PDB file of N, H, CA, C and O in Angstrom:
ATOM      1  N   MET A   1     140.161 114.591 180.007  1.00  0.00           N
ATOM      2  CA  MET A   1     141.390 113.881 179.672  1.00  0.00           C
ATOM      3  C   MET A   1     142.507 114.867 179.306  1.00  0.00           C
ATOM      4  O   MET A   1     143.684 114.592 179.541  1.00  0.00           O
ATOM      5  N   LYS A   2     142.138 115.989 178.743  1.00  0.00           N
ATOM      6  H   LYS A   2     141.182 116.212 178.552  1.00  0.00           H
ATOM      7  CA  LYS A   2     143.138 116.978 178.369  1.00  0.00           C
ATOM      8  C   LYS A   2     143.881 117.504 179.593  1.00  0.00           C
ATOM      9  O   LYS A   2     145.082 117.768 179.529  1.00  0.00           O
ATOM     10  N   ASP A   3     143.160 117.658 180.717  1.00  0.00           N
ATOM     11  H   ASP A   3     142.185 117.443 180.770  1.00  0.00           H
ATOM     12  CA  ASP A   3     143.802 118.128 181.938  1.00  0.00           C
ATOM     13  C   ASP A   3     144.842 117.135 182.447  1.00  0.00           C
ATOM     14  O   ASP A   3     145.886 117.535 182.962  1.00  0.00           O
ATOM     15  N   MET A   4     144.556 115.836 182.303  1.00  0.00           N
ATOM     16  H   MET A   4     143.708 115.511 181.884  1.00  0.00           H
ATOM     17  CA  MET A   4     145.503 114.814 182.752  1.00  0.00           C
ATOM     18  C   MET A   4     146.762 114.858 181.897  1.00  0.00           C
ATOM     19  O   MET A   4     147.866 114.714 182.421  1.00  0.00           O
ATOM     20  N   ASN A   5     146.615 115.055 180.584  1.00  0.00           N
ATOM     21  H   ASN A   5     145.717 115.172 180.158  1.00  0.00           H
ATOM     22  CA  ASN A   5     147.783 115.148 179.710  1.00  0.00           C
ATOM     23  C   ASN A   5     148.646 116.340 180.084  1.00  0.00           C
ATOM     24  O   ASN A   5     149.872 116.237 180.103  1.00  0.00           O
ATOM     25  N   THR A   6     148.026 117.457 180.378  1.00  0.00           N
ATOM     26  H   THR A   6     147.029 117.541 180.362  1.00  0.00           H
ATOM     27  CA  THR A   6     148.764 118.649 180.793  1.00  0.00           C
ATOM     28  C   THR A   6     149.482 118.387 182.110  1.00  0.00           C
ATOM     29  O   THR A   6     150.644 118.761 182.274  1.00  0.00           O
ATOM     30  N   TYR A   7     148.794 117.745 183.044  1.00  0.00           N
ATOM     31  H   TYR A   7     147.851 117.441 182.910  1.00  0.00           H
ATOM     32  CA  TYR A   7     149.392 117.419 184.333  1.00  0.00           C
ATOM     33  C   TYR A   7     150.613 116.526 184.149  1.00  0.00           C
ATOM     34  O   TYR A   7     151.652 116.759 184.766  1.00  0.00           O
ATOM     35  N   LEU A   8     150.492 115.506 183.304  1.00  0.00           N
ATOM     36  H   LEU A   8     149.648 115.316 182.803  1.00  0.00           H
ATOM     37  CA  LEU A   8     151.607 114.590 183.070  1.00  0.00           C
ATOM     38  C   LEU A   8     152.781 115.298 182.395  1.00  0.00           C
ATOM     39  O   LEU A   8     153.939 115.012 182.701  1.00  0.00           O
ATOM     40  N   LYS A   9     152.489 116.213 181.487  1.00  0.00           N
ATOM     41  H   LYS A   9     151.549 116.446 181.238  1.00  0.00           H
ATOM     42  CA  LYS A   9     153.563 116.974 180.838  1.00  0.00           C
ATOM     43  C   LYS A   9     154.296 117.848 181.845  1.00  0.00           C
ATOM     44  O   LYS A   9     155.523 117.940 181.814  1.00  0.00           O
ATOM     45  N   VAL A  10     153.557 118.485 182.730  1.00  0.00           N
ATOM     46  H   VAL A  10     152.560 118.410 182.756  1.00  0.00           H
ATOM     47  CA  VAL A  10     154.178 119.334 183.757  1.00  0.00           C
ATOM     48  C   VAL A  10     155.014 118.476 184.706  1.00  0.00           C
ATOM     49  O   VAL A  10     156.123 118.862 185.075  1.00  0.00           O
ATOM     50  N   MET A  11     154.490 117.318 185.101  1.00  0.00           N
ATOM     51  H   MET A  11     153.589 117.004 184.801  1.00  0.00           H
ATOM     52  CA  MET A  11     155.242 116.426 185.981  1.00  0.00           C
ATOM     53  C   MET A  11     156.518 115.930 185.283  1.00  0.00           C
ATOM     54  O   MET A  11     157.572 115.858 185.914  1.00  0.00           O
ATOM     55  N   GLY A  12     156.436 115.593 184.008  1.00  0.00           N
ATOM     56  H   GLY A  12     155.579 115.652 183.495  1.00  0.00           H
ATOM     57  CA  GLY A  12     157.615 115.152 183.264  1.00  0.00           C
ATOM     58  C   GLY A  12     158.669 116.245 183.161  1.00  0.00           C
ATOM     59  O   GLY A  12     159.861 115.994 183.333  1.00  0.00           O
ATOM     60  N   ALA A  13     158.217 117.453 182.879  1.00  0.00           N
ATOM     61  H   ALA A  13     157.248 117.657 182.739  1.00  0.00           H
ATOM     62  CA  ALA A  13     159.149 118.576 182.785  1.00  0.00           C
ATOM     63  C   ALA A  13     159.795 118.858 184.139  1.00  0.00           C
ATOM     64  O   ALA A  13     160.990 119.142 184.210  1.00  0.00           O
ATOM     65  N   THR A  14     159.013 118.780 185.208  1.00  0.00           N
ATOM     66  H   THR A  14     158.041 118.549 185.150  1.00  0.00           H
ATOM     67  CA  THR A  14     159.540 119.006 186.552  1.00  0.00           C
ATOM     68  C   THR A  14     160.561 117.930 186.914  1.00  0.00           C
ATOM     69  O   THR A  14     161.632 118.234 187.440  1.00  0.00           O
ATOM     70  N   PHE A  15     160.224 116.674 186.629  1.00  0.00           N
ATOM     71  H   PHE A  15     159.354 116.428 186.202  1.00  0.00           H
ATOM     72  CA  PHE A  15     161.151 115.583 186.900  1.00  0.00           C
ATOM     73  C   PHE A  15     162.449 115.778 186.115  1.00  0.00           C
ATOM     74  O   PHE A  15     163.534 115.592 186.667  1.00  0.00           O
ATOM     75  N   GLY A  16     162.355 116.145 184.853  1.00  0.00           N
ATOM     76  H   GLY A  16     161.474 116.295 184.405  1.00  0.00           H
ATOM     77  CA  GLY A  16     163.549 116.383 184.039  1.00  0.00           C
ATOM     78  C   GLY A  16     164.404 117.514 184.585  1.00  0.00           C
ATOM     79  O   GLY A  16     165.631 117.420 184.605  1.00  0.00           O
ATOM     80  N   PHE A  17     163.757 118.576 185.024  1.00  0.00           N
ATOM     81  H   PHE A  17     162.760 118.653 185.008  1.00  0.00           H
ATOM     82  CA  PHE A  17     164.485 119.715 185.584  1.00  0.00           C
ATOM     83  C   PHE A  17     165.209 119.321 186.872  1.00  0.00           C
ATOM     84  O   PHE A  17     166.379 119.658 187.058  1.00  0.00           O
ATOM     85  N   VAL A  18     164.521 118.618 187.746  1.00  0.00           N
ATOM     86  H   VAL A  18     163.571 118.345 187.595  1.00  0.00           H
ATOM     87  CA  VAL A  18     165.132 118.185 189.006  1.00  0.00           C
ATOM     88  C   VAL A  18     166.288 117.227 188.730  1.00  0.00           C
ATOM     89  O   VAL A  18     167.341 117.326 189.359  1.00  0.00           O
ATOM     90  N   PHE A  19     166.094 116.301 187.790  1.00  0.00           N
ATOM     91  H   PHE A  19     165.239 116.221 187.279  1.00  0.00           H
ATOM     92  CA  PHE A  19     167.168 115.379 187.431  1.00  0.00           C
ATOM     93  C   PHE A  19     168.383 116.141 186.903  1.00  0.00           C
ATOM     94  O   PHE A  19     169.519 115.821 187.252  1.00  0.00           O
ATOM     95  N   ALA A  20     168.144 117.140 186.069  1.00  0.00           N
ATOM     96  H   ALA A  20     167.221 117.400 185.785  1.00  0.00           H
ATOM     97  CA  ALA A  20     169.255 117.931 185.530  1.00  0.00           C
ATOM     98  C   ALA A  20     169.997 118.665 186.645  1.00  0.00           C
ATOM     99  O   ALA A  20     171.227 118.722 186.634  1.00  0.00           O
ATOM    100  N   LEU A  21     169.262 119.224 187.605  1.00  0.00           N
ATOM    101  H   LEU A  21     168.263 119.177 187.614  1.00  0.00           H
ATOM    102  CA  LEU A  21     169.918 119.898 188.732  1.00  0.00           C
ATOM    103  C   LEU A  21     170.781 118.932 189.539  1.00  0.00           C
ATOM    104  O   LEU A  21     171.907 119.257 189.915  1.00  0.00           O
ATOM    105  N   ILE A  22     170.238 117.739 189.800  1.00  0.00           N
ATOM    106  H   ILE A  22     169.323 117.475 189.495  1.00  0.00           H
ATOM    107  CA  ILE A  22     171.001 116.741 190.548  1.00  0.00           C
ATOM    108  C   ILE A  22     172.219 116.301 189.748  1.00  0.00           C
ATOM    109  O   ILE A  22     173.307 116.157 190.305  1.00  0.00           O
ATOM    110  N   ALA A  23     172.044 116.086 188.442  1.00  0.00           N
ATOM    111  H   ALA A  23     171.159 116.203 187.990  1.00  0.00           H
ATOM    112  CA  ALA A  23     173.155 115.642 187.600  1.00  0.00           C
ATOM    113  C   ALA A  23     174.271 116.689 187.568  1.00  0.00           C
ATOM    114  O   ALA A  23     175.451 116.340 187.603  1.00  0.00           O
ATOM    115  N   PHE A  24     173.902 117.965 187.500  1.00  0.00           N
ATOM    116  H   PHE A  24     172.944 118.248 187.471  1.00  0.00           H
ATOM    117  CA  PHE A  24     174.930 119.011 187.500  1.00  0.00           C
ATOM    118  C   PHE A  24     175.594 119.133 188.863  1.00  0.00           C
ATOM    119  O   PHE A  24     176.782 119.444 188.943  1.00  0.00           O
ATOM    120  N   ALA A  25     174.851 118.895 189.929  1.00  0.00           N
ATOM    121  H   ALA A  25     173.885 118.642 189.863  1.00  0.00           H
ATOM    122  CA  ALA A  25     175.387 119.068 191.272  1.00  0.00           C
ATOM    123  C   ALA A  25     176.321 117.927 191.670  1.00  0.00           C
ATOM    124  O   ALA A  25     177.380 118.174 192.247  1.00  0.00           O
ATOM    125  N   VAL A  26     175.944 116.678 191.370  1.00  0.00           N
ATOM    126  H   VAL A  26     175.084 116.477 190.901  1.00  0.00           H
ATOM    127  CA  VAL A  26     176.731 115.541 191.852  1.00  0.00           C
ATOM    128  C   VAL A  26     177.313 114.676 190.743  1.00  0.00           C
ATOM    129  O   VAL A  26     178.137 113.805 191.023  1.00  0.00           O
ATOM    130  N   GLY A  27     176.921 114.883 189.522  1.00  0.00           N
ATOM    131  H   GLY A  27     176.252 115.590 189.295  1.00  0.00           H
ATOM    132  CA  GLY A  27     177.405 114.079 188.411  1.00  0.00           C
ATOM    133  C   GLY A  27     176.307 113.180 187.862  1.00  0.00           C
ATOM    134  O   GLY A  27     175.355 112.841 188.565  1.00  0.00           O
ATOM    135  N   LEU A  28     176.450 112.803 186.614  1.00  0.00           N
ATOM    136  H   LEU A  28     177.223 113.079 186.042  1.00  0.00           H
ATOM    137  CA  LEU A  28     175.407 112.048 185.924  1.00  0.00           C
ATOM    138  C   LEU A  28     175.194 110.674 186.548  1.00  0.00           C
ATOM    139  O   LEU A  28     174.059 110.308 186.855  1.00  0.00           O
ATOM    140  N   TRP A  29     176.262 109.913 186.741  1.00  0.00           N
ATOM    141  H   TRP A  29     177.184 110.211 186.492  1.00  0.00           H
ATOM    142  CA  TRP A  29     176.101 108.547 187.245  1.00  0.00           C
ATOM    143  C   TRP A  29     175.579 108.524 188.672  1.00  0.00           C
ATOM    144  O   TRP A  29     174.782 107.656 189.027  1.00  0.00           O
ATOM    145  N   GLN A  30     176.020 109.468 189.493  1.00  0.00           N
ATOM    146  H   GLN A  30     176.667 110.173 189.205  1.00  0.00           H
ATOM    147  CA  GLN A  30     175.507 109.538 190.852  1.00  0.00           C
ATOM    148  C   GLN A  30     174.022 109.894 190.843  1.00  0.00           C
ATOM    149  O   GLN A  30     173.258 109.391 191.666  1.00  0.00           O
ATOM    150  N   ALA A  31     173.615 110.756 189.921  1.00  0.00           N
ATOM    151  H   ALA A  31     174.237 111.165 189.253  1.00  0.00           H
ATOM    152  CA  ALA A  31     172.208 111.134 189.813  1.00  0.00           C
ATOM    153  C   ALA A  31     171.366 109.935 189.385  1.00  0.00           C
ATOM    154  O   ALA A  31     170.263 109.737 189.895  1.00  0.00           O
ATOM    155  N   ILE A  32     171.878 109.139 188.456  1.00  0.00           N
ATOM    156  H   ILE A  32     172.773 109.300 188.041  1.00  0.00           H
ATOM    157  CA  ILE A  32     171.150 107.957 188.008  1.00  0.00           C
ATOM    158  C   ILE A  32     171.003 106.965 189.161  1.00  0.00           C
ATOM    159  O   ILE A  32     169.931 106.392 189.350  1.00  0.00           O
ATOM    160  N   VAL A  33     172.061 106.760 189.924  1.00  0.00           N
ATOM    161  H   VAL A  33     172.933 107.226 189.770  1.00  0.00           H
ATOM    162  CA  VAL A  33     172.000 105.856 191.073  1.00  0.00           C
ATOM    163  C   VAL A  33     170.994 106.369 192.103  1.00  0.00           C
ATOM    164  O   VAL A  33     170.241 105.578 192.671  1.00  0.00           O
ATOM    165  N   MET A  34     170.968 107.680 192.352  1.00  0.00           N
ATOM    166  H   MET A  34     171.579 108.323 191.890  1.00  0.00           H
ATOM    167  CA  MET A  34     170.023 108.254 193.303  1.00  0.00           C
ATOM    168  C   MET A  34     168.585 108.026 192.847  1.00  0.00           C
ATOM    169  O   MET A  34     167.727 107.682 193.661  1.00  0.00           O
ATOM    170  N   ILE A  35     168.312 108.213 191.559  1.00  0.00           N
ATOM    171  H   ILE A  35     169.008 108.492 190.899  1.00  0.00           H
ATOM    172  CA  ILE A  35     166.960 108.022 191.024  1.00  0.00           C
ATOM    173  C   ILE A  35     166.552 106.554 191.136  1.00  0.00           C
ATOM    174  O   ILE A  35     165.432 106.253 191.550  1.00  0.00           O
ATOM    175  N   VAL A  36     167.448 105.644 190.772  1.00  0.00           N
ATOM    176  H   VAL A  36     168.357 105.889 190.436  1.00  0.00           H
ATOM    177  CA  VAL A  36     167.136 104.213 190.843  1.00  0.00           C
ATOM    178  C   VAL A  36     166.878 103.793 192.291  1.00  0.00           C
ATOM    179  O   VAL A  36     165.933 103.050 192.559  1.00  0.00           O
ATOM    180  N   CYS A  37     167.698 104.256 193.215  1.00  0.00           N
ATOM    181  H   CYS A  37     168.466 104.859 192.997  1.00  0.00           H
ATOM    182  CA  CYS A  37     167.492 103.919 194.629  1.00  0.00           C
ATOM    183  C   CYS A  37     166.166 104.489 195.141  1.00  0.00           C
ATOM    184  O   CYS A  37     165.471 103.839 195.923  1.00  0.00           O
ATOM    185  N   GLY A  38     165.823 105.673 194.713  1.00  0.00           N
ATOM    186  H   GLY A  38     166.388 106.201 194.078  1.00  0.00           H
ATOM    187  CA  GLY A  38     164.541 106.259 195.102  1.00  0.00           C
ATOM    188  C   GLY A  38     163.366 105.453 194.574  1.00  0.00           C
ATOM    189  O   GLY A  38     162.385 105.247 195.289  1.00  0.00           O
ATOM    190  N   LEU A  39     163.453 104.995 193.332  1.00  0.00           N
ATOM    191  H   LEU A  39     164.249 105.162 192.751  1.00  0.00           H
ATOM    192  CA  LEU A  39     162.379 104.172 192.754  1.00  0.00           C
ATOM    193  C   LEU A  39     162.269 102.829 193.459  1.00  0.00           C
ATOM    194  O   LEU A  39     161.164 102.339 193.693  1.00  0.00           O
ATOM    195  N   ILE A  40     163.403 102.233 193.797  1.00  0.00           N
ATOM    196  H   ILE A  40     164.300 102.631 193.607  1.00  0.00           H
ATOM    197  CA  ILE A  40     163.379 100.962 194.527  1.00  0.00           C
ATOM    198  C   ILE A  40     162.726 101.157 195.896  1.00  0.00           C
ATOM    199  O   ILE A  40     161.917 100.332 196.320  1.00  0.00           O
ATOM    200  N   GLY A  41     163.067 102.221 196.574  1.00  0.00           N
ATOM    201  H   GLY A  41     163.725 102.891 196.230  1.00  0.00           H
ATOM    202  CA  GLY A  41     162.452 102.510 197.868  1.00  0.00           C
ATOM    203  C   GLY A  41     160.958 102.751 197.746  1.00  0.00           C
ATOM    204  O   GLY A  41     160.181 102.276 198.575  1.00  0.00           O
ATOM    205  N   PHE A  42     160.551 103.482 196.723  1.00  0.00           N
ATOM    206  H   PHE A  42     161.182 103.867 196.050  1.00  0.00           H
ATOM    207  CA  PHE A  42     159.136 103.754 196.483  1.00  0.00           C
ATOM    208  C   PHE A  42     158.372 102.459 196.247  1.00  0.00           C
ATOM    209  O   PHE A  42     157.302 102.257 196.822  1.00  0.00           O
ATOM    210  N   LEU A  43     158.913 101.578 195.405  1.00  0.00           N
ATOM    211  H   LEU A  43     159.783 101.742 194.939  1.00  0.00           H
ATOM    212  CA  LEU A  43     158.256 100.304 195.128  1.00  0.00           C
ATOM    213  C   LEU A  43     158.232  99.404 196.363  1.00  0.00           C
ATOM    214  O   LEU A  43     157.250  98.699 196.595  1.00  0.00           O
ATOM    215  N   ALA A  44     159.295  99.422 197.149  1.00  0.00           N
ATOM    216  H   ALA A  44     160.093  99.994 196.960  1.00  0.00           H
ATOM    217  CA  ALA A  44     159.337  98.601 198.364  1.00  0.00           C
ATOM    218  C   ALA A  44     158.255  99.034 199.348  1.00  0.00           C
ATOM    219  O   ALA A  44     157.604  98.184 199.954  1.00  0.00           O
ATOM    220  N   ILE A  45     158.053 100.330 199.517  1.00  0.00           N
ATOM    221  H   ILE A  45     158.582 101.021 199.024  1.00  0.00           H
ATOM    222  CA  ILE A  45     157.017 100.819 200.423  1.00  0.00           C
ATOM    223  C   ILE A  45     155.630 100.470 199.893  1.00  0.00           C
ATOM    224  O   ILE A  45     154.766 100.059 200.667  1.00  0.00           O
ATOM    225  N   LYS A  46     155.401 100.626 198.589  1.00  0.00           N
ATOM    226  H   LYS A  46     156.103 100.960 197.960  1.00  0.00           H
ATOM    227  CA  LYS A  46     154.102 100.266 198.015  1.00  0.00           C
ATOM    228  C   LYS A  46     153.836  98.775 198.195  1.00  0.00           C
ATOM    229  O   LYS A  46     152.696  98.384 198.448  1.00  0.00           O
ATOM    230  N   PHE A  47     154.861  97.936 198.070  1.00  0.00           N
ATOM    231  H   PHE A  47     155.786  98.254 197.864  1.00  0.00           H
ATOM    232  CA  PHE A  47     154.711  96.503 198.296  1.00  0.00           C
ATOM    233  C   PHE A  47     154.397  96.232 199.761  1.00  0.00           C
ATOM    234  O   PHE A  47     153.518  95.426 200.066  1.00  0.00           O
ATOM    235  N   TRP A  48     155.107  96.899 200.671  1.00  0.00           N
ATOM    236  H   TRP A  48     155.820  97.554 200.423  1.00  0.00           H
ATOM    237  CA  TRP A  48     154.910  96.719 202.102  1.00  0.00           C
ATOM    238  C   TRP A  48     153.487  97.102 202.516  1.00  0.00           C
ATOM    239  O   TRP A  48     152.893  96.460 203.382  1.00  0.00           O
ATOM    240  N   LEU A  49     152.946  98.152 201.894  1.00  0.00           N
ATOM    241  H   LEU A  49     153.429  98.674 201.191  1.00  0.00           H
ATOM    242  CA  LEU A  49     151.594  98.608 202.209  1.00  0.00           C
ATOM    243  C   LEU A  49     150.524  97.777 201.513  1.00  0.00           C
ATOM    244  O   LEU A  49     149.336  97.949 201.788  1.00  0.00           O
ATOM    245  N   GLY A  50     150.925  96.880 200.618  1.00  0.00           N
ATOM    246  H   GLY A  50     151.890  96.741 200.395  1.00  0.00           H
ATOM    247  CA  GLY A  50     149.966  96.023 199.932  1.00  0.00           C
ATOM    248  C   GLY A  50     149.350  96.639 198.688  1.00  0.00           C
ATOM    249  O   GLY A  50     148.369  96.115 198.160  1.00  0.00           O
ATOM    250  N   GLU A  51     149.910  97.748 198.209  1.00  0.00           N
ATOM    251  H   GLU A  51     150.707  98.174 198.638  1.00  0.00           H
ATOM    252  CA  GLU A  51     149.376  98.402 197.020  1.00  0.00           C
ATOM    253  C   GLU A  51     149.875  97.761 195.729  1.00  0.00           C
ATOM    254  O   GLU A  51     149.286  97.964 194.667  1.00  0.00           O
ATOM    255  N   ILE A  52     150.950  96.994 195.814  1.00  0.00           N
ATOM    256  H   ILE A  52     151.428  96.829 196.676  1.00  0.00           H
ATOM    257  CA  ILE A  52     151.507  96.300 194.649  1.00  0.00           C
ATOM    258  C   ILE A  52     151.634  94.825 195.003  1.00  0.00           C
ATOM    259  O   ILE A  52     152.118  94.473 196.079  1.00  0.00           O
ATOM    260  N   ASP A  53     151.194  93.966 194.086  1.00  0.00           N
ATOM    261  H   ASP A  53     150.801  94.252 193.212  1.00  0.00           H
ATOM    262  CA  ASP A  53     151.344  92.530 194.266  1.00  0.00           C
ATOM    263  C   ASP A  53     152.276  92.029 193.164  1.00  0.00           C
ATOM    264  O   ASP A  53     151.860  91.841 192.022  1.00  0.00           O
ATOM    265  N   PHE A  54     153.551  91.816 193.527  1.00  0.00           N
ATOM    266  H   PHE A  54     153.889  91.970 194.456  1.00  0.00           H
ATOM    267  CA  PHE A  54     154.536  91.434 192.521  1.00  0.00           C
ATOM    268  C   PHE A  54     154.244  90.071 191.913  1.00  0.00           C
ATOM    269  O   PHE A  54     154.529  89.854 190.735  1.00  0.00           O
ATOM    270  N   ILE A  55     153.690  89.160 192.677  1.00  0.00           N
ATOM    271  H   ILE A  55     153.458  89.336 193.634  1.00  0.00           H
ATOM    272  CA  ILE A  55     153.390  87.825 192.143  1.00  0.00           C
ATOM    273  C   ILE A  55     152.317  87.931 191.070  1.00  0.00           C
ATOM    274  O   ILE A  55     152.433  87.316 190.010  1.00  0.00           O
ATOM    275  N   GLU A  56     151.270  88.711 191.341  1.00  0.00           N
ATOM    276  H   GLU A  56     151.175  89.211 192.202  1.00  0.00           H
ATOM    277  CA  GLU A  56     150.215  88.911 190.339  1.00  0.00           C
ATOM    278  C   GLU A  56     150.789  89.590 189.092  1.00  0.00           C
ATOM    279  O   GLU A  56     150.464  89.213 187.966  1.00  0.00           O
ATOM    280  N   TRP A  57     151.637  90.585 189.303  1.00  0.00           N
ATOM    281  H   TRP A  57     151.901  90.891 190.218  1.00  0.00           H
ATOM    282  CA  TRP A  57     152.254  91.287 188.182  1.00  0.00           C
ATOM    283  C   TRP A  57     153.099  90.324 187.349  1.00  0.00           C
ATOM    284  O   TRP A  57     153.052  90.373 186.120  1.00  0.00           O
ATOM    285  N   TYR A  58     153.870  89.450 188.001  1.00  0.00           N
ATOM    286  H   TYR A  58     153.907  89.411 189.000  1.00  0.00           H
ATOM    287  CA  TYR A  58     154.736  88.497 187.302  1.00  0.00           C
ATOM    288  C   TYR A  58     153.903  87.481 186.517  1.00  0.00           C
ATOM    289  O   TYR A  58     154.244  87.143 185.384  1.00  0.00           O
ATOM    290  N   GLU A  59     152.810  86.995 187.118  1.00  0.00           N
ATOM    291  H   GLU A  59     152.533  87.270 188.038  1.00  0.00           H
ATOM    292  CA  GLU A  59     151.949  86.052 186.412  1.00  0.00           C
ATOM    293  C   GLU A  59     151.315  86.699 185.192  1.00  0.00           C
ATOM    294  O   GLU A  59     151.200  86.061 184.146  1.00  0.00           O
ATOM    295  N   GLU A  60     150.906  87.945 185.307  1.00  0.00           N
ATOM    296  H   GLU A  60     150.999  88.463 186.157  1.00  0.00           H
ATOM    297  CA  GLU A  60     150.351  88.667 184.157  1.00  0.00           C
ATOM    298  C   GLU A  60     151.417  88.856 183.078  1.00  0.00           C
ATOM    299  O   GLU A  60     151.121  88.745 181.888  1.00  0.00           O
ATOM    300  N   PHE A  61     152.635  89.136 183.481  1.00  0.00           N
ATOM    301  H   PHE A  61     152.875  89.227 184.448  1.00  0.00           H
ATOM    302  CA  PHE A  61     153.755  89.273 182.552  1.00  0.00           C
ATOM    303  C   PHE A  61     153.979  87.978 181.781  1.00  0.00           C
ATOM    304  O   PHE A  61     154.146  87.997 180.562  1.00  0.00           O
ATOM    305  N   LEU A  62     153.981  86.860 182.491  1.00  0.00           N
ATOM    306  H   LEU A  62     153.845  86.846 183.482  1.00  0.00           H
ATOM    307  CA  LEU A  62     154.164  85.561 181.834  1.00  0.00           C
ATOM    308  C   LEU A  62     153.000  85.239 180.908  1.00  0.00           C
ATOM    309  O   LEU A  62     153.199  84.671 179.834  1.00  0.00           O
ATOM    310  N   LYS A  63     151.794  85.597 181.316  1.00  0.00           N
ATOM    311  H   LYS A  63     151.633  86.059 182.188  1.00  0.00           H
ATOM    312  CA  LYS A  63     150.622  85.339 180.486  1.00  0.00           C
ATOM    313  C   LYS A  63     150.719  86.102 179.167  1.00  0.00           C
ATOM    314  O   LYS A  63     150.392  85.562 178.111  1.00  0.00           O
ATOM    315  N   ARG A  64     151.170  87.360 179.228  1.00  0.00           N
ATOM    316  H   ARG A  64     151.436  87.799 180.086  1.00  0.00           H
ATOM    317  CA  ARG A  64     151.303  88.170 178.016  1.00  0.00           C
ATOM    318  C   ARG A  64     152.375  87.611 177.082  1.00  0.00           C
ATOM    319  O   ARG A  64     152.264  87.731 175.862  1.00  0.00           O
ATOM    320  N   ARG A  65     153.388  87.013 177.644  1.00  0.00           N
ATOM    321  H   ARG A  65     153.478  86.916 178.635  1.00  0.00           H
ATOM    322  CA  ARG A  65     154.465  86.427 176.816  1.00  0.00           C
ATOM    323  C   ARG A  65     154.098  85.050 176.308  1.00  0.00           C
ATOM    324  O   ARG A  65     154.845  84.473 175.517  1.00  0.00           O
ATOM    325  N   GLY A  66     152.970  84.506 176.736  1.00  0.00           N
ATOM    326  H   GLY A  66     152.364  84.975 177.378  1.00  0.00           H
ATOM    327  CA  GLY A  66     152.516  83.205 176.267  1.00  0.00           C
ATOM    328  C   GLY A  66     153.137  82.041 177.005  1.00  0.00           C
ATOM    329  O   GLY A  66     153.099  80.912 176.518  1.00  0.00           O
ATOM    330  N   LYS A  67     153.714  82.293 178.179  1.00  0.00           N
ATOM    331  H   LYS A  67     153.746  83.211 178.575  1.00  0.00           H
ATOM    332  CA  LYS A  67     154.375  81.244 178.945  1.00  0.00           C
ATOM    333  C   LYS A  67     153.392  80.501 179.839  1.00  0.00           C
ATOM    334  O   LYS A  67     153.699  79.407 180.313  1.00  0.00           O
ATOM    335  N   ARG A  68     152.217  81.074 180.079  1.00  0.00           N
ATOM    336  H   ARG A  68     151.967  81.963 179.694  1.00  0.00           H
ATOM    337  CA  ARG A  68     151.205  80.412 180.917  1.00  0.00           C
ATOM    338  C   ARG A  68     149.858  80.544 180.301  1.00  0.00           C
ATOM    339  O   ARG A  68     148.875  80.053 180.855  1.00  0.00           O
TER     340      ARG A  68
END
């Protein structure tokens, strides 16, 4: 488990560094829009491939909130 924590810390630091480079190169708001668009694209592909089931996720969300 310690190796996974180290891996996640390195990935977080790398993501932060890349975000900072993009923010300095194109501006903060443009960098935020680029990151959000990238995440939307990533989720859309995972949904298209069947790796994510949004309906199941939504039902679980409602169950946790006590709505179902």
